[in-house]
Backbone bond lengths (Angstrom), bond angles and torsions (degrees), N, CA, C in turn:
res aa  C-N    CA-C-N  psi(-1)  N-CA   C-N-CA  omega(-1)  CA-C   N-CA-C  phi
1 M - - - 1.481 - - 1.525 107.29 -
2 D 1.236 121.71 0.85 1.541 120.51 168.53 1.469 110.75 -46.74
3 G 1.275 120.08 142.65 1.464 120.39 176.76 1.517 113.44 86.08
4 L 1.356 115.62 6.97 1.440 117.93 174.66 1.622 114.34 -50.99
5 L 1.258 117.36 122.07 1.444 116.37 -178.80 1.534 107.73 -59.34
6 S 1.349 115.39 147.26 1.414 120.39 173.71 1.631 107.81 -82.85
7 L 1.348 114.72 153.04 1.489 111.68 173.30 1.397 119.43 -51.38
8 D 1.341 114.68 -39.46 1.561 120.52 175.01 1.486 110.13 -54.41
9 N 1.329 121.28 -40.41 1.458 123.79 177.92 1.504 115.18 -64.27
10 L 1.338 114.93 -25.78 1.489 122.21 172.95 1.360 116.22 -79.48
11 G 1.313 118.96 -12.09 1.473 121.77 176.65 1.405 120.80 79.71
12 P 1.388 120.46 -171.44 1.355 119.74 -174.36 1.523 116.35 -93.38
13 R 1.322 117.06 4.17 1.468 122.72 178.36 1.540 109.50 -135.29
14 I 1.332 114.95 89.44 1.427 120.95 -178.33 1.517 113.37 -101.14
15 C 1.369 115.33 130.21 1.476 125.05 177.60 1.507 105.32 -103.25
16 I 1.331 109.30 132.76 1.501 114.87 175.40 1.521 109.28 -123.42
17 M 1.259 114.14 130.52 1.513 121.41 -174.36 1.558 108.79 -127.54
18 G 1.248 117.93 159.36 1.415 117.60 177.07 1.530 110.33 167.67
19 P 1.309 121.89 167.80 1.413 124.47 176.12 1.571 114.43 -60.89
20 S 1.397 118.45 160.51 1.385 117.80 179.16 1.543 109.34 -55.25
21 N 1.257 118.77 143.37 1.445 123.21 174.86 1.488 116.22 64.43
22 S 1.235 118.85 32.96 1.506 122.84 -175.17 1.536 107.41 -100.93
23 G 1.354 121.73 -15.21 1.405 120.58 174.59 1.452 110.97 113.07
24 K 1.278 118.79 21.22 1.552 125.19 -178.58 1.431 112.25 -61.83
25 S 1.334 115.46 -50.02 1.521 125.37 -179.86 1.460 110.82 -58.86
26 T 1.355 115.31 -50.50 1.519 119.94 -178.02 1.489 109.15 -61.52
27 L 1.353 117.03 -41.09 1.597 120.51 -174.05 1.457 99.64 -68.96
28 A 1.348 124.47 -49.00 1.460 120.41 -171.53 1.564 115.33 -64.68
29 E 1.316 116.93 -35.78 1.489 120.85 163.36 1.420 120.58 -55.06
30 A 1.301 113.70 -44.28 1.497 122.19 178.23 1.537 109.98 -65.79
31 I 1.269 121.50 -48.53 1.427 122.04 171.72 1.428 114.24 -63.52
32 S 1.348 122.81 -29.86 1.433 125.18 178.21 1.491 107.37 -67.33
33 R 1.307 120.16 -50.38 1.442 121.52 178.26 1.528 115.06 -60.89
34 K 1.301 113.81 -32.48 1.495 118.35 -179.75 1.527 111.99 -70.85
35 T 1.384 116.45 -38.66 1.527 125.59 -163.63 1.407 108.87 -111.27
36 A 1.352 125.26 -15.47 1.437 130.11 -174.56 1.531 111.73 64.95
37 M 1.417 115.80 22.57 1.402 123.23 173.63 1.571 105.92 -85.56
38 P 1.307 120.46 131.12 1.426 121.15 -178.47 1.517 108.80 -60.41
39 A 1.340 116.95 138.11 1.471 124.27 171.79 1.471 111.41 -84.14
40 V 1.367 119.27 122.29 1.585 115.19 175.50 1.514 103.85 -114.76
41 H 1.351 115.42 128.44 1.470 125.89 176.06 1.416 108.91 -98.88
42 L 1.355 120.94 110.88 1.427 123.92 -175.78 1.590 111.76 -62.28
43 D 1.367 116.50 -33.89 1.412 119.79 176.89 1.598 112.85 -56.94
44 Q 1.335 114.39 -30.08 1.403 119.90 179.49 1.544 114.28 -78.24
45 L 1.353 113.89 -24.96 1.368 117.02 176.35 1.560 111.58 -85.03
46 Y 1.317 110.79 -28.24 1.540 115.31 -174.57 1.523 112.96 -79.07
47 H 1.495 113.33 -35.50 1.439 115.60 -171.62 1.599 107.06 -106.22
48 L 1.305 116.26 153.66 1.423 121.07 177.97 1.559 103.32 -78.92
49 P 1.351 112.03 144.19 1.448 119.89 -179.52 1.529 110.82 -75.78
50 N 1.227 123.86 152.84 1.387 130.68 -177.85 1.439 118.51 61.76
51 T 1.417 112.61 34.64 1.426 125.02 -178.09 1.474 108.82 -132.27
52 N 1.252 116.07 166.53 1.500 121.29 175.83 1.530 109.30 -86.34
53 W 1.379 114.88 59.48 1.559 118.06 175.94 1.538 105.90 69.72
54 Q 1.335 122.63 39.82 1.389 121.59 171.83 1.452 116.07 -76.46
55 P 1.231 126.28 119.69 1.478 124.79 -176.72 1.577 110.45 -64.37
56 R 1.308 118.67 146.89 1.388 123.99 169.55 1.552 107.57 -76.24
57 D 1.364 114.10 165.67 1.450 120.37 166.86 1.436 108.61 -53.75
58 I 1.386 116.16 130.88 1.569 120.17 -174.52 1.570 112.16 -53.04
59 N 1.333 113.95 -35.52 1.495 118.33 -170.61 1.512 105.00 -68.60
60 E 1.476 114.79 -41.73 1.334 117.49 -179.49 1.526 116.64 -67.63
61 F 1.345 116.47 -35.19 1.548 117.92 165.28 1.439 117.32 -62.15
62 L 1.313 119.38 -36.00 1.431 121.98 -179.53 1.582 106.92 -67.26
63 R 1.256 115.11 -41.22 1.486 121.88 -179.69 1.550 109.83 -61.80
64 L 1.341 113.58 -43.77 1.499 117.02 177.82 1.451 111.24 -67.15
65 H 1.222 119.49 -38.71 1.509 125.50 -177.57 1.633 103.53 -65.53
66 A 1.268 120.37 -52.01 1.560 122.03 179.98 1.412 107.87 -54.16
67 K 1.314 119.65 -48.86 1.520 122.15 -178.08 1.564 110.50 -60.13
68 A 1.387 115.99 -41.73 1.403 117.59 176.29 1.421 118.83 -68.16
69 I 1.304 119.42 -39.69 1.542 119.37 178.00 1.531 112.52 -77.44
70 G 1.418 116.28 -18.29 1.419 118.82 177.28 1.501 113.18 -68.29
71 K 1.332 116.62 -12.72 1.513 116.65 179.14 1.421 119.72 -76.54
72 D 1.325 122.02 156.24 1.523 119.59 -173.72 1.453 114.71 -71.48
73 R 1.333 120.80 -21.68 1.515 121.19 -173.59 1.488 105.97 -142.97
74 W 1.425 115.41 133.28 1.455 116.19 170.67 1.614 105.79 -165.52
75 V 1.207 116.96 167.40 1.456 129.02 165.14 1.498 102.75 -129.46
76 M 1.400 112.00 110.30 1.553 115.96 -175.35 1.473 111.59 -114.93
77 E 1.281 117.36 126.87 1.392 121.07 -179.82 1.535 112.59 -116.83
78 G 1.374 114.98 141.86 1.488 121.12 -179.39 1.468 104.71 142.59
79 N 1.396 113.34 172.93 1.420 117.04 -177.05 1.569 111.49 -109.88
80 Y 1.329 112.68 -69.12 1.496 116.66 172.08 1.481 112.43 37.48
81 T 1.305 113.78 67.28 1.504 116.22 -171.01 1.540 113.73 -77.58
82 R 1.388 116.73 1.78 1.370 122.05 175.37 1.608 108.20 -60.53
83 C 1.446 113.71 -39.11 1.508 117.38 -177.15 1.626 111.07 -118.41
84 I 1.340 115.15 24.74 1.374 118.82 -176.20 1.587 110.61 -66.23
85 T 1.401 116.79 -27.28 1.454 122.01 -175.88 1.603 105.78 -62.99
86 Q 1.311 113.80 -51.93 1.451 118.84 -178.32 1.469 110.67 -63.02
87 R 1.327 121.94 -37.86 1.480 123.21 -178.74 1.515 107.49 -69.16
88 L 1.240 119.85 -42.98 1.584 123.86 179.25 1.537 111.34 -62.36
89 E 1.287 115.15 -32.32 1.438 122.52 -178.46 1.518 110.48 -68.69
90 R 1.314 121.29 -32.56 1.378 132.09 176.66 1.448 114.66 -90.14
91 A 1.308 119.81 -25.53 1.514 125.91 -176.08 1.545 114.83 -65.24
92 T 1.267 115.65 143.91 1.463 114.33 175.34 1.489 111.59 -109.71
93 G 1.406 118.12 -5.38 1.489 124.73 178.05 1.439 108.34 -160.28
94 F 1.337 115.42 161.66 1.469 124.36 -173.10 1.451 114.68 -139.97
95 I 1.259 120.59 124.78 1.544 120.66 175.92 1.618 103.36 -120.69
96 L 1.352 110.03 129.09 1.463 118.62 173.11 1.647 109.22 -112.21
97 L 1.326 112.85 114.71 1.472 116.52 172.96 1.612 103.14 -90.41
98 D 1.264 109.14 120.75 1.532 114.05 -175.24 1.583 104.49 -122.28
99 L 1.342 113.57 60.94 1.485 120.48 177.92 1.571 109.85 -76.49
100 S 1.334 115.91 156.17 1.439 117.83 -177.89 1.449 112.58 -71.33
101 T 1.358 113.15 168.97 1.404 119.38 179.97 1.533 109.02 -64.87
102 A 1.321 117.36 -41.67 1.575 122.26 177.33 1.507 107.47 -57.88
103 A 1.229 119.32 -47.35 1.543 125.27 -175.66 1.574 106.70 -61.55
104 S 1.349 114.47 -48.25 1.570 116.05 177.43 1.487 115.45 -64.85
105 L 1.275 117.00 -35.82 1.488 120.30 176.43 1.522 113.89 -70.91
106 M 1.267 118.49 -31.13 1.547 122.60 174.00 1.436 106.53 -73.88
107 R 1.281 123.89 -35.62 1.470 123.71 177.20 1.505 108.61 -66.93
108 Y 1.286 122.07 -44.67 1.362 124.26 177.91 1.453 114.51 -57.75
109 I 1.343 114.66 -52.13 1.578 114.44 177.92 1.461 110.96 -59.71
110 K 1.307 118.02 -42.55 1.436 118.71 -177.56 1.502 115.29 -61.70
111 R 1.322 115.44 -39.38 1.469 120.82 177.92 1.541 115.19 -70.02
112 C 1.328 112.41 -26.21 1.482 118.41 -179.43 1.595 110.15 -74.92
113 Y 1.383 112.37 -24.41 1.505 114.30 175.61 1.424 117.19 -102.34
114 S 1.340 114.42 4.51 1.590 117.96 -174.86 1.455 102.19 -79.79
115 T 1.314 116.17 142.84 1.503 125.02 170.03 1.511 113.34 -88.45
116 N 1.324 114.50 -4.60 1.519 116.52 177.11 1.492 103.94 -85.31
117 G 1.448 118.50 157.66 1.223 125.82 171.80 1.535 112.80 -67.89
118 R 1.295 120.84 138.51 1.504 121.11 179.69 1.443 112.25 -87.56
119 V 1.359 116.89 135.87 1.393 125.44 177.85 1.527 108.86 -64.73
120 G 1.327 115.23 133.07 1.532 118.75 179.94 1.524 112.43 77.47
121 A 1.356 119.93 11.51 1.345 121.09 -177.07 1.565 110.41 -74.46
122 L 1.310 114.11 152.00 1.538 122.81 175.60 1.585 107.29 -67.13
123 E 1.246 110.21 125.52 1.495 118.94 174.17 1.639 109.50 -49.10
124 G 1.233 110.78 121.16 1.511 115.04 177.94 1.490 112.73 82.11
125 G 1.287 123.44 -3.65 1.424 126.45 -173.97 1.474 108.92 -91.39
126 Q 1.252 116.09 160.86 1.497 125.78 174.88 1.514 112.43 -127.84
127 D 1.313 114.73 136.18 1.455 121.58 176.33 1.517 104.76 -93.60
128 K 1.393 114.27 119.67 1.430 119.92 -179.89 1.553 106.63 -138.45
129 V 1.307 119.28 137.35 1.403 119.97 -177.90 1.555 108.24 -57.78
130 N 1.363 110.56 130.98 1.409 113.71 173.98 1.488 108.58 -143.44
131 W 1.325 116.08 159.13 1.507 117.11 -173.69 1.509 113.71 -74.19
132 G 1.406 112.24 -25.97 1.444 118.57 176.25 1.499 110.28 -58.79
133 M 1.261 118.04 -51.72 1.551 119.19 -178.09 1.451 108.02 -69.89
134 I 1.286 120.14 -34.31 1.669 114.60 -177.33 1.516 106.19 -69.62
135 K 1.461 117.67 -37.15 1.446 118.65 174.47 1.532 111.85 -59.35
136 H 1.287 113.12 -45.65 1.497 118.78 179.50 1.521 111.29 -56.89
137 I 1.334 115.87 -49.46 1.477 116.71 179.12 1.413 114.83 -65.01
138 T 1.361 121.22 -38.83 1.527 120.54 -172.95 1.571 108.01 -90.40
139 L 1.256 122.60 -20.47 1.393 122.14 -173.62 1.534 116.41 -110.01
140 V 1.413 113.80 -39.87 1.476 115.83 -174.57 1.531 106.13 -97.13
141 T 1.318 117.29 -36.15 1.498 116.60 -172.61 1.589 112.58 -61.27
142 P 1.305 120.98 -35.12 1.539 117.06 -173.57 1.569 109.86 -66.14
143 A 1.346 113.82 -31.62 1.572 111.52 176.24 1.493 108.84 -77.58
144 N 1.379 117.14 -35.28 1.494 113.21 169.89 1.496 116.17 -55.98
145 R 1.374 119.47 -40.37 1.400 122.89 -174.41 1.540 110.08 -59.96
146 K 1.385 112.78 -37.95 1.442 121.60 -179.43 1.659 108.38 -67.84
147 R 1.282 113.61 -38.75 1.411 117.06 179.19 1.534 111.67 -67.51
148 Y 1.318 118.71 -44.12 1.486 127.40 -176.79 1.493 103.65 -65.04
149 R 1.368 120.18 -44.02 1.425 120.56 -178.48 1.551 112.21 -62.73
150 K 1.291 114.91 -43.04 1.536 120.43 176.74 1.499 107.59 -59.70
151 M 1.304 120.37 -47.92 1.397 126.89 179.53 1.536 110.03 -56.75
152 Y 1.277 116.73 -50.37 1.468 121.52 178.39 1.524 113.56 -53.69
153 D 1.329 120.38 -40.26 1.374 126.38 177.74 1.576 112.47 -64.23
154 Q 1.416 114.88 -23.10 1.452 116.95 -177.99 1.622 112.99 -98.14
155 I 1.362 108.53 -11.64 1.545 107.68 179.70 1.388 117.68 -71.86
156 N 1.264 116.39 136.22 1.440 121.02 -177.13 1.500 113.16 -108.14
157 L 1.344 116.37 59.18 1.447 124.55 -178.92 1.449 110.77 -132.17
158 P 1.268 124.37 162.31 1.554 119.79 167.56 1.595 103.21 -60.01
159 K 1.429 109.61 128.92 1.553 113.86 -173.50 1.456 106.34 -144.99
160 L 1.360 108.09 162.15 1.506 120.64 -179.04 1.408 113.07 -142.82
161 L 1.354 119.69 125.90 1.430 126.00 176.36 1.452 111.56 -99.99
162 L 1.349 122.22 118.30 1.490 127.26 172.28 1.495 108.21 -110.09
163 I 1.311 114.75 114.43 1.515 122.16 -166.95 1.439 115.58 -98.97
164 N 1.481 117.31 -8.53 1.484 118.60 -175.84 1.513 107.41 -157.35
165 P 1.309 116.57 166.76 1.554 117.22 178.96 1.573 110.28 -63.73
166 M 1.273 120.93 -24.18 1.525 118.18 173.71 1.484 112.50 -66.65
167 A 1.322 113.20 -42.35 1.483 119.29 -176.58 1.538 109.16 -66.80
168 V 1.293 116.41 -34.64 1.560 123.63 178.71 1.538 105.67 -68.32
169 R 1.219 115.27 -46.02 1.713 118.84 -178.96 1.381 104.12 -63.87
170 E 1.338 124.28 -38.49 1.342 121.15 -178.92 1.633 115.63 -65.17
171 G 1.386 110.21 -36.05 1.483 115.64 175.31 1.380 109.63 -65.49
172 Y 1.409 119.61 -41.40 1.441 115.35 177.75 1.463 117.19 -67.73
173 R 1.326 115.38 -25.58 1.545 120.02 177.27 1.558 105.84 -71.48
174 Q 1.263 116.08 -56.91 1.481 119.69 -173.44 1.605 112.98 -60.06
175 W 1.327 116.83 -38.56 1.330 121.61 175.51 1.578 112.36 -80.15
176 R 1.172 116.14 -6.50 1.569 119.88 -176.26 1.433 113.23 54.53
177 L 1.294 119.54 52.16 1.401 130.29 178.64 1.514 113.37 -85.54
């Protein structure tokens, strides 16, 4: 972990991506608290509040996304690759959390049984263990991880790859989050 980029080196607009339940929201909030950059959770832009994860009209989501990336400072977490090109054009730094499927699945189950409010949660939404999400994490996420890793290799921004929970904890420690 020597040579970990400082948050200053990642600039005022940091994009965080990674598989479902890898800790993107938690990391974005921690960076936000440290830097005073607003945290933007793409799940909250994509889904309607007070619903069971009902998507917004896609044009409304894209409008909200464009408004968010147009700001001078942010730490934005989420994947939504439909608009990743525009996000990366504005980003000044990139962090990829590439945690294993097993780690993501454990984080999902843990958060569903947590009595604490989840960082980045949908307003009025509840996280409950459901087979749809378990299937997504175990069957869809591995292919997404490969796509994100390939994307990471092609991104020409100051960037950081965190490949396991230990690497993530080291980032928190070095950045004093």
